[in-house]
Structures are given as C-alpha cells and as structure tokens.
N, C-alpha and C positions, 0 to 999 in steps of 0.2 A: 441620515441626519443632515439638515441644511448647514452648509458652511455659511458664515455671514457673508453677505455681498459687500464688495467695496464700492462705495458710492462716490460719484463725482458730481460736484454741484457748482453753480456760478450765480452771480448776481444777474438778474434780468435787466437788460438795458433797452432804452427806447431811443430811436434815432430821430433827429430833427429832419423834417421833410422840407427840402428846398423848393423853390418855384422859379419860373422864368422871370426876367425883369418885368416890372410893372404889375406883378401879382403878389398877393400877400404871402408871407412865409408862415406855414402852419406847423405847430409842434404837436407831437403825440401827447395825450394826457399824461401828466406826471405820474410816475410810479408811486404807489402808496408807501409812506414812510415805514421803515423797519422799526418795530416797537423797541423801546429801550430794553437793554438786557436786565432781566429779573428772573433768576433761576426758578423760583417758585411759580411765578406767573407763566413762564415758558413751559415748564413741565406740565402744569395743569392744563394749559392750552393744548399741548401735544396729546395728553391723555384723552381729551375730548375730541380733538380732530381725528385721531387715528383709532378711536374706540378701544382704548387699552384700559382695563380696570385698575391695574396697580403697577407701580414702578419704584425701584430703589436706585438712588444715585450716590456714587462715591467720587470725590475729587480729592487728590493729594497734590500738594505743591511744595517743593523745596523741603521734602521730608516731613511735612506736617499734613494732618488730615484737615482739609478745609470744609468738606461736606461728607456726611454719611447719614442719610436720612431716607425716609420713604414718603410716597405719595399715593393717593387713591386707596383702594381697598384690596384686601387679600383675596376675597371671593365675591364675585358679582352677586348682588342681592343681600349681602351681609354687611354689617357696619364695621367690622374689625379692620382698622387701618393698617397699611404697610408702614413699618418703622425700620430703623437701622439694623434691627436684629431679625427681620423677617427673611426666611430662607426661600431661595429660588433655585431651581435647577439651572445650571449654567452650561450644560451640554459640552460642546466642543471647546469651550474655554478651559475645560479640564485637561486638554492636550498639553498646555503649558506646564501643568503640574507633573504630568508624566515625563515631559522633556527634562524638567528640573530634577526629578527623581533619578533619571539616567545620568544627568550631569554629575550628581553627587556620587554615583557609582564610578564614574570616570575619575573624579577627584580621588576616590579611595583606591584606584588601581584595580577594581574588580572587573571592569569592562573597559574597552576603548571604542570610540565612536566608529572606527573602521574595522572593528572585529566582524567576522562573518556571523550572522545570526545563528547559524548551525553550531557555532562554538558554545553558545549558551543555551540553545534549544535544539538538541540533536535531531529531534523528529520534525523540525520545521521543513516545509516543502511547498514550493510554488508550482504553478502549472508547468513551467519550463525548468529543466534540471540545471541549465546554465545559470538562470536567475537565482535558483535556490542556493547554488554555491557562491554566487557573487554578492548576494544581498547582505548589506552590513547593518549594524545597529543604526547608523546615521540614516540609511535608506528608509528605515521604518518610519521616520518622522517627516520626510520632505516631499512626499507625494510625487515621486518620479519612478515608481515601480513598474510602470507599464499597465497597471490596472486601470480600467475606465472609471469615470466619475461615479463615485458611490458604489462601485462594484461590490456585490455580495452583501450589501446592507440589509437585505431582507432576512439575513440570518439572525439579526438582532432587532430589527425595526419593522413594524411595531413589535411589542414584547413577544419574544419567542420562547420555546422550551429547549433551545440548544444551549449547551454549556459553553463556557469560554474555550475549553479544549476542543470541543467539536467544531466551533467556528474556525479556530486556527487550523484544524486538520482539513477543513473543506477548502482552504485556499488552493490546494493542489488541483482542484477541479474548475477553478475560475480562469477562463481564457483571458490572456492580456489583450488590451485594446491597441497598445503601441509597443514599440521596442523598449527594452529596459533602459531607464535613465534618459529616454528621448524627450520627454515633455512632462509638463505638470498636469496632474489630474487628481483632484482631492479624493482621499479615501479615508475610511475609518478603521477597516479591518487590521491594518498594520499597526495602528496605535493600540489595538487590543493585544497584538503580539508584543509590542513594547511594554505594555503593562504586565504581561506574563513574565517577561525577563525580570522586572522589578520584584514581582512576587516570588520568583524562584530564588533570587539573590537574598531576599529578606527572610525566606522560609515562612512566609505568611501571606494572606491575600493582599492584593493591591491596596484596598481601602485601609487595612490595618497598617500597611507600610507607609502610606501617605500620612495617616494620622500621627504615627510615631516620628517620622523623619521630617515632615514639613509643617503640618497643621499645628501640632503641639508646640514645637520650638517658636513658631511665629505668633502664638497666642490666638490662633484662629479657633477659639473654643466653641463657637456656634456652628461651624461648618461640619457637614455630614458627608459620608462617602457612598451613600446609597439612598434611593428614594424611600425605601422602607424605614431607614433611620430618620430621615427628614419628617416623615409622616408621624413618627412617634413623639415629635416635639410639639410644643403648643403654639409656635409662631412660624407658620409657613404659608406660602402662597398656593392657591389652587390654580391649575392650568386652565387656560381659556383658548378656544379656537372659534373660527368663523364657520357657521353652518348656514348655508344659503345666504351668505353675506351678513349674517347677524351673529354678534359675539355671544358665546355661551360657555358655561362651565363644562369641562370634560373630565373624564377620569384620568388619574395619573398614569404614566407609562413607565413602569419599572424596567430597567435594562441592566441588571446586574452582570450579565454576560459580556457587556461592552464597557466595563468600568474604566479601562485605560484610555478610552476615547472620550467618554461622556460622564464620568462618575461623580463629579463634585457638585454639591449643593451648598450654597453659601449665601451670605448677606452683605449689605453695604459696609458694615463695620469691619468684617473680616477681609473682604476683597480689598479694602483700603490698606490693610496691613500687607497683603500680598503684593500690591502695586508698589508700596513703599520699599520693600526689600528688592524687588526687581529693578526699580529705578536707582537703587543704591548698590548695584552690581553684586547682589547677594549678601551684603552685610546686614546683620540684624541689629536690633536696638542694643544688645549686650556687647556689640563690637565684634562678635564672631561671624564667620562666613558660613551661610547656609550652603552655598556653593561658591566656588572660586571666581575671582574676577575674570580669569581666562574662560571659564565655562559660561559666564554671563555674556561675554563678548561673542562666544561661539553661538549661543542661542539666538542672538540678534544679528548674526552675520548672514548674508544672502547665500542660500544653498541651491535653490531651484528658481530660475527665472519664471515669471508668470506673465501671461499675455495681457497687455494693456488694451482694453476695449474702448471704442469711441462712445462716450456717453451721449445722452440726449442733449440737444443744445441748451436747454434751460439748466442743466446740471454739469456744465462743461468746465467750470473754473477749478475743480478739484481733480481733474484728470492728472494722475501722477506722472512724474518723469521716470521713475523707476518703480518696479513692482516685483517682489520676490517672496519666497517662503524661506523662513529660517528654520529653527528647531522649535516647533510649537507656536510660532508666531508668523503672521504676515507682516511684511516690511514694505513700506512705501513712503512717499513724501507728501507734504502739504505746506504750502507757503514757505518753501525753503527749509523745512524741518523734517527730519526723519521721524516716522511713526513706527512703533511696534505694536501690533494690534491683533485681535482675533474676535471672532463671533461664535455664537453657539445657538443651536436650535434643537429643541425636542418638542414633542407634542405639548402645546400650550405654553411654552416658554421660549423667549429669545433673550440673548444677552450680548453685550459688547464690552470688551476691555481694551483700552487704548492708552498708549503712553508716548510721550514726547521726551526722549532722553535728554536732549539739549536743554530743555526747559524744566527738567525735573517735575514734569506734569503727568498725572495719571487720571483717567476718567473711566469709570465703570458704570454701565447702565444695565440694570436687570429688570426684565418685564415678565408679567404673567399672561402674555398674549403673543400671538404670532404676527408681529409687524415690524419689519426692518426699517421702514421709513420713519417710524416714531423715534427709534434710537439714533438713526443717522442725522435727522434734523436737529436733535439735541446735542449730539457730540460735536457737530460742526458749529453750532451756536456757541457752545462752551469754548471750543478751540479758538474761534474768532475773538472771543472776549479776552482770553489769556494771551493770545499772540498779537493782540492789539492791531487787528486788521479790520478794514471797513466791514460792518456786519451785513449779512443777507437775511432775508426772512425765510430761513430754511424750512420752517414748518409749512408755510404756504407752498414753497417750491416743491417739496416732497409730496404734499397732499395732492397737488395738481398732477404731478407725475404719476402717482399711484392710481389716481382715478382714471387718467388717460390710458395707462397700460392695462388696467383691468377691463375697461370698456373695449379696448382693442382685442383683448383675448376673448371676451364674450362674443364679439362680432366674428372673430375667426372661427370659433366653435359653431356659431350659427350658420356660417357659410358651408362648413364641412357637413353639417347635418342636412342642409338644403340640397347639397350636391350628391348625396348618397342615392343609391338605387333603391328607393323606398319600396318599390313593388317587387323587388327580388325576394326569393325564398331560399332557405337553407338547402343544401344539396341532399341532406339526409333527414330522416325523421328525427325530431328532437331527442328522442331516447337514445339514438345512436351516438350522440355526443357525450353521453354519460359514461362514467368510468373513472379509473385511477390513471394518473399521469405522473411522470417522474422527471425531474431535472437533475443533472449531474451534481450540482453543488447545493441546491436548496433541498431537494428530496421530493416528497410526494404531495400532490393535491388530489382532490376528488371533485367530480361533478355528479350530482345526484338529483333526482326529482324529489322535492319535498313540498307537500301541500299544493301541488299543481304548478310549482315553480322549479326551475333548474338552478341549483345552488352550487357555487364553487367554494371550496374550503381548502385553505392552506393547512396541511396536517400539523405542522409544528408552530403555527401562529394562531392562537385561539381567536383573536379578533378579526382576522382576515377572512371574512365570510361575506359573500354577496350573491345577489340574484343576477342571473344572466338574462339580458333582453336582446332580441335580434336587432342588428344594425343594418347590415346588408350582406347578401351572398352568404359566405361562411364566416362572417365576422359578427361578433356579439359585443355587448358592453356589460361589464360586471359593475353593478352598483353596490358598493360596500355597505354593510349594515351600519357600521360606525360612520355616520355622515361627516363627522369632523375630520376624517382622514383627507377629505378633498382630493381623492386619488382614484376616482373611477377610471377604468382602463378598458381599452379594446382587447378582445380575446379573439384571435383569428386561427381557424383550423385549416391546415393543409391536408389534402387527401392524396392517397396513393392511387395509381391507375385503376385498381379494383374497387375503389370507393371507400376503402377503409381509411381511418385517420392516421396520418403520418406523424404530425406534430402540432403543438400549439405555440404560438408566439403572442406576446402581450406588449402593449405600449400605453403609457398614460394618455388620457384624452386632453388634459390641460397642460399648457406650458408652465402653469403656476404650481403644479404638483411637485412636492418635495422630491429631490433627486434620489433620496434614500429609498423611495419606492422603486426599487431597481428592476422593474418589470422587463425592460428591454433586453436584459442579459439572460433572461430565462428561456430555456428551450425544452419544453415538455414533450415527452413521447409516451405513448400508451404503455402502461406497465406490462400488459400481456405480450405486446410485440417485443419489448425489451427482454422478457423472460425467454421467449422463443429464440431470440438471437443469441 
C-alpha cells in the first residue's frame, strides 16, 4: 500500500535580467497572479485539473468544525454527489487508530510500549532470532525493523486469501534489508501484528475493538471497519484508477486480513471528530480522556528519523527542517510549525490527514482516485490561508510537476524498450518455462499455456493473473489482466548449467508502480527442484 508522499513546494520566482550600461533592462514576464482563496473554487479546480471524480474535506480549528463537506461525485458516470457523510477508504490513515488503540492499552497497564512483542504474541517470529527477541510493541509502529520498503505486502495486496494469522506467521521467511533499528523503511505487516495485539487483549476482532473503544465514544457513527461493511451502506464512494492514463471506475479491494494497517472507512464528518480529539490531547467532548495526555505526546514524538530528500526546484519552499516518524504519524515542519500527518492509499482511494498542533488546526482530504498532487496542492493552499503566509498557486505547481514527472517516466520506459535486444530469443522452448514455482514467504505461482498464451497466476491472489510476453533473452513482461493495477513487471528466468530453470526474479517496469507490489523481494524456484532438495 502506498504511503503518502511528503511534498515540498515553493513559489516560483522570476529574476530581473540586467544589461550592460547603455542597453535597456528587460524583465521576465510577470508571474500569473495567485487566485484568491476560495475553498469551493479551489477544490473544484483541483478535481478538474487532476481528474478526480470526488473528494471530501474536513477542517477543524480551535476545537470547532469549520468544514465537513463533499465535492464532485461518488462514482464516475453517476449523479450522486459526495457529501459530508460519504464513506471513503482511508487506508494507512488507519494506522493512527491502531496506535491510539495500543496507547489506551498502555494507559490501562495491559501493555507497555517497550514490552517484547513475544510477551503478548508468543508465536511471533521474525527472520532473525535476535530481532524476534528484541522487537518491542513500539518497534511495530515506527518502521525501523530492518524490513525493506513494503516488504511482504503481496501477502495482502491486492486482495489475497491469506488470513491475518498466516500473514503474521510468514514474517519469519522475509529476509531483512538492513540491520534492526538501523534506518527507516515503511512497512505494513508490523501494523497487522499491532492490530493482532489489540484483538488479543480485547478478545474480539480488531474492527470490533476499534468500534467499541474509539469510534463509538467519539460519535463516529458513520465509520466502518471493513470494506464489506462500507458497501452495505447507502452513501459510499466508488474507487477510481487510471487505465492507460484515463480515469475509470474499478472494483473495490477488500483487505480484511490487513485491518490493523488499513481497516478504517470514514467520512468528512467523522474524521473531523477524530482530528478534534487528537488536537485536544485525547480529551473528548464529555471531558474524559480517550487516551492520556502522556500517550498523546508519545504518539507525536519523534521515534525514527526519516531522510529529507531534495525536492524539485519548483517545489522547494516546503522542504522540512526535520522529518521523523512517531507512533502512527509522520512528523515534520512547515513555516515554523510542527505538523503531525499521514497519508493513505488503497486501490482507487487516496487520503491525507494533517494537523498543526500549535494552531489547533486539522485538515483531512479524502479522495476516490489515486492522485497525491490533488491532495497536496489543496492542503498547502489551506495551510497558507490559516498560517497567513503569502499564497502560492499550488494547483498549478503540482499539475506541472506531475505532468513533467510522468513524461519523464514514459521517456525512460521508451529508452529501455528501444535498448533491448529485440532480435534475441528465449534459451528454451516456451513450454519449458511452464510449471509451478514457490517463494519462501509468498508461496506458489504457476505458469501455464492457456489459449495459446502463457499465463502467470499467483495462487493466493485471485486477481494477480497476467499474460507473459517476451522482452529479451530469458526476460519476459507480465501484463496483468486487471489493467488498473498499473503494475506490469519484468519476469526473468535464471538457468542452471544443464539448461534447467534455477529461479525467477521479478521487478516492476514503472517507477510509478505502487511499492506494495513487492515483486523485487520474491525469489521463486521450481517446485519440483525444491521437492528433490
């Protein structure tokens, strides 16, 4: 699942060009004026610019809900509008709910942040026995386990047949990418483990525990803890993805086995209630604490440093001075204020939740399309308004940036295709590549001839089916049947000296492919060879 990207942006400036004495001084054309702030106009402009069918916005300030409304439509081609009660999948913004659930257990003395995970889940096991023993509850939330970016996400993304317990048990087969606690790398699987701890302590599933302990006390009556429950309501958004650069309705992607990481489905009115209690250090409207002030501070305290990347020149002004991960939140600064924020992405949905504690300001943007720039352009627009800083035309800046980066990626892919050895042939007859293959943590895939095509199927992922086409030598490209995945991948066979197949490695073709298509970490070997061994 995509983590939300942190965007940096700046006002574009034009320099005055000087001239030698005796020649005129020429000025570059004046930059277009930034349109006056008008939330409705800005949102509608962003919807059109970034091709997003629908969006919900919530803004809270000083303990009051300023905005909780919808824009656009729930489903492309239909008239039903998005309103303040329309449900959206918020994906990884669910992580904050899991962090809060653990914080409540800490308050109650049932767990401690630095308890070993094995104290509460005795069967928990990582690839390295040392890491297994040292991994704490806190470590589950802060992305420093040594796992690589998105490692193991194919166990739940796209929808799989693995249970939550199976996913957790397979952690022992996923090799680390770095040393334990050495560096930041976003993961989802350990939040699934965190959700399991909540379920164990509550004696009921994570969703029921969230409903009972957080959603009901906060009056988040519309919020649902599964896609299935969301689809049973009358007011929800349909997911939308780009297929060949054109927006289209796609089918929902239920992921009940990953609830602790991505399980919440909510609306503008309810997310406003959530931000209000977060900004009030856990205090609810009735004066009681959902979680203590101490735990509120802990969640927004820096736990793992994150690398600050140099943004493109046009988006330079929001480069943070500090950047870190807390407990379920990313932490950074903007215009001298600390931000606590997170993003979420699932098939057809993107969301952002952002708070400025010093200003008692919260902004949530929920969308039914996969477009980060649409959200970033709006939250910076809103931030500038409330922080009273000179405005920038973020919508134009992000639109230009998005177009330039997409063009650059298409050109890169074109060069890669042109440079291939197009006249090369596979080393073996195509039928020789057919068979069953197995990876230590994912399990089995098959390649079979079907209707004159060679088709790859991931055994426990019903929608991960695609045709193989030859690329060069012993490398092929798998074109997934579900074109909205935008995740076609290279499939490369390595041969033994006797000409038999040793293994298969995979890698995404595009840099725009969601990192949760964790093909790079797969290492498939022929099932027959494994049985002989």
